[in-house]
Each structure stands twice: as structure tokens, then as C-alpha cells.
C-alpha positions in Angstrom: 13.8 6.2 6.3 11.1 3.8 5.1 7.6 4.8 4.0 6.1 3.6 7.3 8.4 5.9 9.3 7.8 8.8 6.9 4.0 8.6 7.1 3.6 7.5 10.7 3.6 11.1 12.0 0.6 11.8 9.7 -1.5 8.8 10.4 -0.4 8.1 14.0 0.4 11.6 15.3 1.2 12.3 18.9 0.5 16.0 18.4 -1.6 17.9 15.9 -1.6 21.6 15.0 -4.8 22.9 13.2 -3.6 25.9 11.3 -6.5 28.1 10.5 -8.7 26.8 13.4 -11.7 29.0 13.7 -14.4 30.0 16.2 -17.0 30.1 13.5 -19.0 26.9 12.9 -19.3 27.9 9.2 -15.5 27.6 8.7 -13.6 24.4 7.8 -11.1 25.2 10.5 -13.8 24.9 13.1 -15.1 21.6 11.7 -11.6 20.0 11.6 -10.8 20.9 15.2 -14.2 19.8 16.4 -13.9 16.4 14.7 -10.5 15.8 16.3 -11.8 16.7 19.7 -15.2 14.9 19.8 -13.9 11.6 18.4 -11.6 11.0 21.3 -8.1 11.7 20.0 -5.6 11.2 22.9 -2.7 13.3 21.7 -2.0 17.0 22.1 -4.0 19.5 19.9 -2.9 23.0 19.1 -5.4 25.3 17.5 -3.4 28.0 15.5 -5.2 31.3 15.0 -3.5 34.7 15.7 -6.9 36.3 16.5 -8.4 33.9 19.1 -7.2 33.2 22.6 -9.1 29.9 22.7 -11.3 27.8 20.4 -13.7 25.0 21.6 -12.2 25.3 25.0 -8.6 24.7 23.9 -6.0 27.5 24.2 -5.0 28.9 20.7 -1.6 30.1 19.6 -0.7 32.6 16.9 1.7 30.4 15.0 3.2 26.9 15.1 6.4 28.7 16.1 4.7 29.6 19.4 4.1 25.9 20.2 6.6 24.8 22.9 6.4 21.0 22.2 7.0 19.0 19.0 4.4 18.8 16.3 3.9 15.6 14.3 1.1 16.7 12.1 -0.1 20.1 10.8 -3.5 20.3 9.3 -3.7 23.4 7.1 -7.0 25.2 6.5 -6.0 28.6 5.4 -6.5 30.3 1.9 -4.2 29.0 -0.8 -2.2 32.2 -1.1 -1.1 31.9 2.6 -0.1 28.2 2.5 3.5 28.9 1.4 4.0 31.1 4.5 2.4 28.6 6.8 4.5 25.7 5.3 7.7 27.8 5.7 6.9 28.2 9.4 6.1 24.4 9.7 9.5 23.7 8.1 11.2 26.0 10.6 9.4 24.3 13.5 10.4 20.9 12.1 6.8 19.7 11.7 7.0 16.1 10.4 4.0 15.9 8.2 1.1 18.1 6.8 -2.4 17.7 5.4 -3.3 20.6 3.2 -7.1 20.8 3.2 -7.1 24.0 1.1 -8.1 23.9 -2.6 -7.0 26.4 -5.3 -3.9 24.6 -6.5 -3.2 22.4 -9.6 -6.9 21.8 -10.1 -7.5 25.4 -11.2 -4.8 25.7 -13.8 -1.3 27.0 -14.3 -1.3 29.6 -11.5 -2.4 26.9 -9.1 0.2 24.5 -10.4 2.9 27.0 -9.7 1.6 27.6 -6.2 1.5 23.8 -5.6 5.1 23.4 -6.8 6.2 26.1 -4.4 4.5 24.4 -1.5 6.0 21.1 -2.4 9.5 22.6 -2.7 9.2 24.0 0.8 8.0 20.6 2.2 10.9 18.7 0.6 13.5 21.1 1.9 11.9 20.8 5.3 11.7 17.0 5.3 7.9 17.0 5.5 5.5 14.6 3.8 2.3 16.1 2.6 -1.2 14.8 1.9 -3.1 17.0 -0.6 -3.7 19.8 -1.3 -7.4 20.0 -2.1 -8.2 17.1 0.3 -10.9 16.1 2.7 -8.3 14.8 5.2 -8.5 11.4 6.7 -10.6 9.3 9.2 -9.3 6.5 11.4 -12.0 4.6 13.1 -9.5 2.1 14.6 -7.6 4.7 16.6 -10.5 7.3 16.9 -8.9 10.0 14.9 -11.0 12.2 12.6 -8.7 14.5 10.8 -11.2 15.7 8.2 -13.6 18.6 7.8 -16.9 16.7 7.3 -18.9 14.9 9.9 -19.3 11.1 9.9 -17.1 8.3 11.2 -17.0 4.9 9.5 -17.6 1.7 11.4 -14.3 0.0 12.3 -13.3 -2.8 10.0 -10.5 -4.2 7.9 -10.9 -2.5 4.6 -8.8 0.7 3.9 -10.4 3.2 1.6 -8.2 5.7 -0.5 -10.0 8.3 -2.6 -8.9 11.0 -4.9 -12.4 12.6 -4.5 -13.3 14.1 -1.2 -17.1 14.3 -1.7 -17.3 10.8 -3.1 -15.1 9.6 -0.2 -17.8 10.8 2.2 -20.5 9.2 0.1 -18.6 5.9 0.2 -18.3 6.1 4.0 -22.1 6.4 4.4 -22.6 3.6 1.8 -20.3 1.3 3.8 -22.0 2.2 7.0 -25.4 1.4 5.5 -24.1 -2.0 4.3 -22.4 -2.8 7.7 -19.0 -2.7 6.0 -16.3 -1.7 8.4 -13.3 0.4 7.4 -9.8 0.5 8.9 -8.5 3.8 7.4 -10.1 6.4 5.1 -7.7 8.6 3.3 -8.6 11.4 0.9 -5.5 12.2 -1.3 -6.7 15.2 -3.3 -4.1 16.5 -5.8 -1.4 14.0 -4.6 1.3 16.7 -4.9 3.5 14.6 -2.6 2.1 11.4 -1.0 0.5 9.4 -3.8 -1.4 6.1 -4.3 1.9 4.1 -4.4 3.1 5.5 -1.1 -0.3 4.6 0.5 -0.2 1.1 -0.9 3.2 0.6 0.6 2.1 2.0 3.9 -1.2 0.1 4.1 0.5 -3.1 3.1 2.3 -2.9 6.5 -0.8 -1.8 8.4 -1.9 -4.6 10.8 -5.5 -3.2 10.9 -6.0 -3.5 7.1 -6.7 -6.7 5.1 -7.8 -5.1 1.7 -7.0 -1.8 0.0 -9.9 -0.2 -1.9 -9.2 2.9 -4.0 -10.9 5.5 -6.1 -8.4 6.9 -8.6 -8.7 9.6 -11.3 -5.2 9.7 -12.5 -1.7 8.3 -11.7 1.3 10.6 -12.1 4.1 8.0 -11.8 2.9 4.8 -13.4 6.1 2.9 -12.8 6.1 3.7 -9.1 2.5 2.7 -8.8 2.9 -0.6 -10.5 6.0 -1.5 -8.5 4.1 -0.8 -5.2 1.1 -2.9 -6.4 3.3 -5.8 -7.4 5.0 -5.8 -4.0 1.8 -5.5 -2.1 0.8 -8.7 -0.2 -2.8 -7.6 0.2 -5.6 -7.5 -2.4 -6.1 -4.2 -4.1 -9.5 -3.1 -5.6 -9.6 0.0 -7.8 -12.2 2.2 -9.4 -10.3 4.1 -12.1 -12.5 7.0 -13.2 -12.0 9.2 -16.3 -12.4 6.2 -18.6 -14.1 8.3 -21.4 -13.2 11.6 -23.0 -15.9 13.4 -20.9 -14.8 11.7 -17.7 -11.1 12.5 -18.4 -11.8 16.1 -19.0 -13.7 16.4 -15.8 -10.9 14.7 -13.8 -8.4 17.3 -15.0 -10.4 20.2 -13.5 -11.4 18.2 -10.4 -8.0 17.2 -9.0 -5.6 18.3 -11.7 -5.2 14.7 -12.9 -4.2 13.4 -16.3 -6.3 10.4 -16.7 -4.5 8.7 -19.6 -5.7 5.9 -21.9 -8.1 3.5 -20.2 -6.8 0.7 -22.3 -3.3 1.3 -20.8 -4.7 1.4 -17.3 -6.7 -1.8 -17.8 -3.7 -3.7 -19.1 -1.5 -2.4 -16.3 -4.0 -3.4 -13.6 -4.1 -6.9 -15.0 -0.3 -7.2 -15.0 -0.2 -6.6 -11.2 -3.5 -8.4 -10.4 -5.4 -5.3 -9.3 -9.1 -6.1 -9.2 -10.9 -3.4 -11.2 -14.4 -2.2 -10.2 -16.6 0.2 -12.1 -18.8 1.7 -9.5 -19.0 2.1 -5.7 -21.3 -0.9 -5.0 -18.9 -3.2 -7.0 -15.9 -1.8 -5.1 -17.4 -2.8 -1.8 -18.7 -6.1 -3.2 -15.2 -7.1 -4.0 -13.5 -5.6 -0.9 -15.9 -7.3 1.5 -15.6 -10.7 -0.2 -11.8 -10.4 -0.2 -11.6 -9.3 3.5 -13.9 -11.9 5.0 -14.0 -15.0 2.7 -11.1 -17.2 1.7 -10.0 -16.9 -1.9 -10.3 -20.0 -4.1 -7.6 -21.8 -6.1 -10.2 -23.2 -8.5 -13.1 -21.7 -10.5 -15.7 -24.4 -10.0 -18.9 -23.0 -8.4 -21.7 -24.9 -6.6 -25.1 -23.2 -6.5 -27.9 -24.0 -4.0 -31.3 -22.2 -4.6 -34.8 -22.4 -3.3 -36.0 -21.4 -6.8 -35.0 -23.0 -10.1 -35.0 -19.7 -12.1 -32.6 -18.0 -9.6 -30.2 -20.9 -9.8 -30.2 -20.9 -13.6 -29.5 -17.1 -13.7 -26.6 -17.6 -11.3 -25.2 -20.4 -13.4 -25.4 -18.2 -16.5 -23.6 -15.4 -14.8 -20.9 -17.7 -13.5 -20.1 -19.3 -16.8 -20.3 -15.9 -18.7 -17.5 -14.7 -16.3 -15.3 -17.7 -17.0 -16.3 -19.7 -13.9 -17.5 -23.3 -14.2 -20.7 -24.8 -12.8 -19.5 -28.5 -12.9 -21.4 -31.7 -12.5 -21.4 -33.1 -9.0 -19.5 -36.2 -8.0 -21.6 -39.4 -7.8 -21.0 -39.6 -4.0 -22.4 -36.1 -3.6 -25.5 -36.8 -5.7 -26.2 -39.9 -3.6 -25.7 -37.9 -0.3 -28.1 -35.2 -1.5 -31.0 -37.4 -2.7 -32.4 -38.3 0.7 -32.8 -34.6 1.5 -34.6 -33.6 -1.6 -38.3 -33.8 -2.5 -39.3 -36.1 -5.5 -39.9 -33.1 -7.8 -36.3 -32.1 -7.9 -32.9 -33.6 -9.0 -29.5 -33.8 -7.3 -27.5 -31.6 -9.7 -25.7 -28.3 -10.0 -27.3 -25.8 -9.8 -29.4 -27.4 -7.1 -33.0 -26.5 -6.6 -34.1 -27.4 -3.1 -37.6 -25.9 -3.9 -39.6 -23.2 -2.3 -40.9 -25.2 0.7 -37.4 -25.9 2.0 -36.8 -25.2 5.7 -33.6 -24.6 7.6 -32.4 -28.2 7.6 -32.8 -28.8 3.9 -31.2 -25.5 3.0 -28.3 -26.1 5.4 -27.6 -29.8 4.8 -27.6 -29.5 1.0 -25.2 -26.6 1.2 -22.9 -28.6 3.5 -22.9 -31.6 1.1 -22.2 -29.4 -1.9 -19.3 -27.8 -0.1 -17.7 -31.2 0.6 -17.8 -32.1 -3.1 -14.2 -32.3 -4.5 -15.5 -30.7 -7.7 -16.7 -27.6 -5.9 -14.3 -24.7 -5.1 -16.9 -22.0 -4.0 -20.5 -22.0 -3.0 -23.3 -19.5 -3.8 -26.4 -19.8 -1.6 -29.4 -18.2 -3.4 -32.7 -17.3 -1.8 -35.7 -15.8 -3.5 -38.7 -14.7 -1.5 -41.2 -16.9 -3.2 -44.1 -16.4 -0.7 -43.6 -19.7 1.1 -39.9 -19.2 1.7 -38.5 -18.6 5.2 -35.7 -16.1 4.7 -34.8 -15.9 8.4 -34.3 -19.7 8.6 -32.1 -19.5 5.5 -30.0 -16.8 7.1 -29.4 -19.0 10.1 -28.4 -21.9 7.7 -25.9 -19.7 5.8 -24.3 -18.4 9.1 -24.0 -22.0 10.3 -22.4 -23.1 7.0 -19.8 -20.4 7.2 -18.9 -21.2 10.8 -18.7 -24.9 10.3 -16.7 -24.9 7.1 -13.8 -22.5 7.7 -11.4 -25.5 7.6 -12.3 -26.1 4.0 -11.1 -22.7 2.9 -13.9 -22.5 0.3 -15.7 -19.2 0.0 -19.5 -19.0 0.7 -21.4 -16.0 -0.7 -25.2 -15.4 -0.6 -27.6 -14.1 -3.3 -30.9 -12.9 -1.9 -33.7 -11.6 -4.1 -36.9 -10.1 -2.6 -38.5 -7.0 -0.9 -38.3 -5.4 2.5 -38.7 -8.7 4.4 -35.5 -10.0 2.7 -33.7 -6.7 3.2 -34.4 -6.9 6.9 -33.1 -10.4 7.5 -30.0 -10.1 5.4 -28.7 -7.5 7.8 -27.8 -10.4 10.0 -25.5 -11.7 7.3 -23.9 -8.3 6.8 -23.3 -7.7 10.5 -21.3 -11.0 10.5 -19.4 -9.9 7.3 -20.9 -12.7 5.2 -21.1 -11.3 1.6 -24.7 -11.1 0.4 -25.8 -9.7 -2.9 -29.1 -8.7 -4.4 -28.4 -10.1 -7.8 -26.9 -13.2 -9.5 -24.5 -11.0 -11.4 -23.0 -9.4 -8.3 -22.7 -12.7 -6.5 -21.0 -14.3 -9.5 -18.6 -11.3 -9.8 -17.6 -11.6 -6.2 -16.7 -15.3 -6.6 -14.7 -14.4 -9.7 -12.9 -11.8 -7.7 -12.0 -14.4 -5.1 -10.8 -16.7 -7.8 -8.6 -14.0 -9.3 -7.1 -13.3 -5.8 -6.3 -17.0 -5.6 -4.5 -16.9 -8.9 -2.6 -13.8 -7.8 -1.3 -15.5 -4.6 -0.1 -18.5 -6.6 1.4 -16.4 -9.3 3.4 -14.3 -6.8 4.8 -17.4 -5.1 3.2 -16.5 -1.8 2.2 -20.1 -0.9 0.1 -22.8 -2.4 -2.9 -22.0 -0.2 -5.1 -18.9 -0.1 -4.7 -17.0 3.1 -7.2 -18.1 5.9 -9.8 -15.5 7.0 
């Protein structure tokens, strides 16, 4: 049985038993059941509680053994010492998969590690795959399944998020929602006693709803397995690897029971399999959004259009400091640009269209730059210089993206300003056009797209970057 078949009962269950479902709104078992019910799950739901006849209007049963039908997924929310008994009953019932929300396992020390090993042994003998323990659960905005104990559903999109931290996972969901970044699947893995990052890479690589896999990792138990899965994966992978320092590594060992290992080793391993490494949440989503919604680039030559000379210069500095090029424009391009520029500026790269530019100048110069054979990617920069018209520039960028898909050249935006800029750039975010508040972040996103292009060529998966 392949990984998709093994994990399908967990992520696409036809029936769910919530073991430890509660009538008390203060209990996690209440929250899990409520989230499943209110988000429109279409399958069968069985609350399991020996002391309640019904919970949230659904008839409750004393044990999974009392359920007459089959159970694909058991979500376990009982104290750690009772989990082995519950898992034994699930094995007897032939439950196909389990999510163990409960904490109190390897993350607390030797006693917890022994308990975790006992639970895993029961699962393996019973043919069950397990997410957790010590996990938030998962959220699926594509199929309207919220199998987690915290409130809040992500917007639907094409980026899968895998996190070893439950609390950070929730924070990342709200961050993504605020940035209008949609997610396909959100999976909290916790201690990874059974299903690990490698399994999820294999599963998500075959998930039609997912274009990019974004991960927060504290430690990897089977490095060889992880690298083999990453190397096989056809989709871009972006990873935050936490526990880079002695202090962070020590914290990781008590958080999810992870052994962080040498950061130098991780860095080298990620480069070998072309994993894009991010170092904080904003950067993770900067990369993931660019990879999901812009074509990658085969070359590293960047064109820059700006309504302010200083912003263009800073963007050029960041591009070159990251190993990208800001090349001279072809003679034909310079000649095409000149009729559209005021006398005070020069047709060059980076291109300063000056602060009084309107929609037409901003749009037509970007279009001409994109057509230059020396340009592989374009950064459209806007600074709110008082006389600038950010809303017109938004329209110009949207038109550029729509008109130039055939070129397969990425277009990202860098917009610097206050509340007026923040308001109008939402229009770009809603259309999944990457827009960044600094030259550094815009340049890093382009570098990410260039690295993805190199990965695809290096793996022999075609001479062209995949179209968006």
C-alpha cells in the first residue's frame, strides 16, 4: 500500500470518531467536535464518551467498539495514560488512522518516550497510521474539514502548511489570512511518532490541490528518508528549520521531543535537495506565494522599474548581493523606452520613471522591460512620494501580469509607504501577485524563483519552468 492510500483515511475520512468528546466548552474534546460540525464536514461523526448520551446534538457512544459502521479516523483527546487503552480498542475496531491530540509523551522525558513507544507499537500491530501525539490536528479549507482543537479556518489556496509547532501553526494561519494567502492543507505533526515530514512530502506531492509545500521543522528523526522524499518531490518545498542555535535546540527538545542536530548539516542537506530555506514566518510565505503564483525563471537577470531613483538603487543592490544580475538593457529596449520617459531620466536598468508617472508610463515601461531578451524577471517598485498614484500603479501591475503570462517571466512588486499604500496593495494580494514592503524581500523572492528554475533543470523535469 502506498503512502497516499495509507494516509487517505486520515486526510479524506468518510467517518470520524472523536474519542474524548466533551459537553464542556472548556475541554479540547468539545472544541474538536464543534469544529468538525460547524465547518460542514459531510461524513459520519461519532462522539465517544461513556458518560454522555449526546454531545452538540449528536448521539454519543461509550467506545469505538460500540460503533456499528466503519471508522476511518479516530481523533483522540483523552489524558495520555488512557491513550494505550483507547488505541487498543481502535486496533480491535480496525480503525484506519488516528490523530493523537494529547500531550504528555516524548516531549516530557523518558516516561513519556516509553508511553509514546507503547502507543506506536499498538498502532503498527493494528495497521494504523498516526499523526502526533502532542498535535493541534489539521485543517482542510479545500474540503471543509477542521480536525483541530482551535478556532480559525484558513482561506482556501494552493500552499500546504506543515508545522511541528501547534501554536505557531495557528499564528501562521492568521498571518496567511491577513496577507490574503490561501492554503490547501494545514497539518500539525507534533512529536511525529509515526507519520513524519517525509511521509507528508510524499503525500502532498500527489495532492492536486497543492502547488507548494511550506514547512516549520524543529528536528528530523530519519534524515535519509526525508532527503529521499524531498529529492523525489516534483513540487517546491520551503522550510523553516528552527533550533539553529544551542538555545533554540535545547528548547526544541522539550517542546516536541526533537533532536535538532547541527544546523550546518541541515543547511548542506537542504541545498543538496534544493529545499528553499526561510528563517522566519514572513519569509516562508514570501517564498511560498511567489512559487505558487509566479513562474520560476531559468536566468538570474532582473529588470527593475521604479517611480523613485533611491528605491530602484536599493533594489539593485539587494539583487546583486544575492547573486542576481541587474544587466544593461538591449539597444532596442532603450530606444523603445525613450519616447515614454521625461527628459530628466535615462533609459537604463534600474529604470526611474520619476514620481509624476501615471498608469500609462508605469505600465508601458514595465511591458518594454519584460520584452527585453536580457531580462528574466521584473521587480515593479513604488514609493509613496506624495505625488505618486499607488492605485493607478496597482492597475498597471495587474495588467502586466495578465498580459505577459506567455513570457513565463515572473513579476513581483515592491511597495514602500504608509496606510494608503497598505490599502491599495490588498488588490495585488487578492489576485495572488507577490508584493513586498522592502527591496530585500522582493529580491529574495526573485532569487527563490531562480533557485526553483535551477532545481527543475537539475532534476531533468523539462527545460521550461512550469506555467502558473
